[in-house]
C-alpha positions in Angstrom: -126.1 142.1 156.9 -123.6 144.2 158.4 -121.3 146.8 156.0 -119.0 144.1 157.0 -120.8 141.5 154.5 -121.2 144.0 151.8 -119.8 143.7 148.4 -117.7 147.1 147.3 -120.5 147.3 144.7 -123.3 147.2 147.4 -121.5 149.5 150.1 -121.1 152.4 147.1 -124.3 151.5 146.6 -126.2 152.0 149.8 -124.4 155.1 150.2 -125.4 156.3 147.3 -129.2 155.9 148.1 -128.6 156.8 151.4 -127.0 160.6 150.1 -130.1 160.6 147.4 -132.8 160.4 150.5 -131.1 162.8 152.6 -131.4 165.2 149.1 -134.9 164.4 149.4 -134.6 163.2 145.6 -136.2 160.3 143.5 -134.5 157.9 141.6 -135.9 159.9 139.0 -134.7 163.1 139.9 -130.7 161.9 140.4 -130.9 159.9 136.8 -132.1 163.2 135.3 -129.2 164.8 137.3 -126.7 162.2 136.2 -127.3 162.0 132.7 -128.1 158.5 133.3 -131.5 156.3 132.8 -133.6 155.2 136.0 -132.8 151.6 136.0 -128.7 151.9 136.0 -129.5 154.6 138.8 -131.6 151.5 140.6 -128.8 148.8 139.8 -126.1 151.1 141.2 -128.0 151.8 144.4 -128.6 147.4 144.5 -125.1 147.4 143.6 -125.7 145.6 140.7 -123.4 148.0 138.4 -120.0 147.0 139.1 -117.3 149.6 140.0 -115.8 149.6 136.8 -118.3 151.8 136.1 -116.9 154.2 138.5 -118.0 157.1 136.2 -121.6 157.2 137.2 -121.2 156.2 140.5 -119.3 159.5 141.0 -121.7 161.8 138.9 -124.3 160.3 141.5 -122.1 161.2 144.1 -121.7 164.9 142.6 -125.7 165.3 142.1 -126.1 164.1 145.8 -123.8 167.1 147.2 -121.0 164.5 148.2 -118.5 165.2 145.6 
């Protein structure tokens, strides 16, 4: 699957996952820092969360140092 085959939510989730891993953070670390649940971080990274919930995605990116 290429980037062109991904939905917008999957692409954002993939980038959040990459940023988290580059920062050597666990999903639990990111969840605590972004003040969201661990399952929600997982769903964001898998692209299962719609971007209408973009505030949480932005929180994740800020916690990973992207914003």
